[in-house]
C-alpha distance (Angstrom), angle and dihedral (degrees) to the residues before:
residue distance angle dihedral
M1 . . .
V2 3.74 . .
T3 3.86 126.2 .
D4 3.77 129.1 175.9
R5 3.82 94.4 -81.2
S6 3.85 106.8 10.2
I7 3.78 143.9 55.4
Y8 3.74 126.8 -153.2
L9 3.88 116.8 -161.1
G10 3.76 117.0 -175.7
N11 3.77 143.2 154.0
L12 3.85 101.2 -133.0
D13 3.79 124.4 102.8
W14 3.82 92.0 -135.1
V15 3.85 90.5 -121.2
G16 3.80 121.4 136.4
N17 3.83 98.6 -110.7
E18 3.84 93.1 45.2
F19 3.82 87.7 68.5
S20 3.81 92.1 48.8
F21 3.81 101.8 44.9
N22 3.76 107.1 25.4
A23 3.79 135.0 64.1
G24 3.70 106.0 -138.9
A25 3.76 132.7 -169.6
G26 3.79 127.1 -138.7
L27 3.75 139.9 -179.9
V28 3.82 126.2 -156.6
I29 3.82 117.8 -160.9
S30 3.81 115.2 -169.8
Q31 3.74 129.4 -173.5
P32 3.83 109.4 -144.3
E33 3.74 117.1 -127.7
G34 3.76 117.8 -105.6
I35 3.86 96.0 34.1
E36 3.75 107.9 129.7
E37 3.77 116.5 -170.3
R38 3.74 135.6 171.3
N39 3.80 92.2 -127.4
S40 3.79 127.4 56.3
T41 3.77 119.7 -86.0
V42 3.85 124.0 -107.6
V43 3.77 89.4 -105.7
E44 3.80 92.5 52.6
Q45 3.84 91.7 47.1
L46 3.88 93.1 50.2
R47 3.81 92.4 43.8
A48 3.87 90.0 51.0
A49 3.88 90.3 48.8
F50 3.77 91.5 48.8
E51 3.81 94.7 47.3
R52 3.77 90.6 45.4
D53 3.79 90.6 56.1
W54 3.85 96.3 37.3
F55 3.80 93.6 54.1
S56 3.83 94.9 36.4
R57 3.79 120.0 131.3
Y58 3.76 86.2 -119.8
T59 3.79 94.6 63.7
H60 3.86 122.5 86.3
S61 3.72 129.4 -163.7
L62 3.85 116.0 -115.0
Q63 3.81 87.6 -150.4
A64 3.80 106.1 46.3
N65 3.79 92.5 -168.9
K66 3.81 91.5 58.0
I67 3.83 102.2 57.4
P68 3.80 109.4 150.7
K69 3.77 119.3 -128.1
H70 3.75 112.4 -117.1
């Protein structure tokens, strides 16, 4: 999951029984406010990689009638 300033990486499927029967691991990476860098932040890099793959010509919607406009 990616928000404006944080990233959550985990190994659970976010389904009810996953939280009851499995011990998952997660990592939160946050970019503190006020840090200005010449290069993009970790959050920006991960968001760009996700969007590149999500909107790739190699991806296909599982619900053809619900294709997002990009």
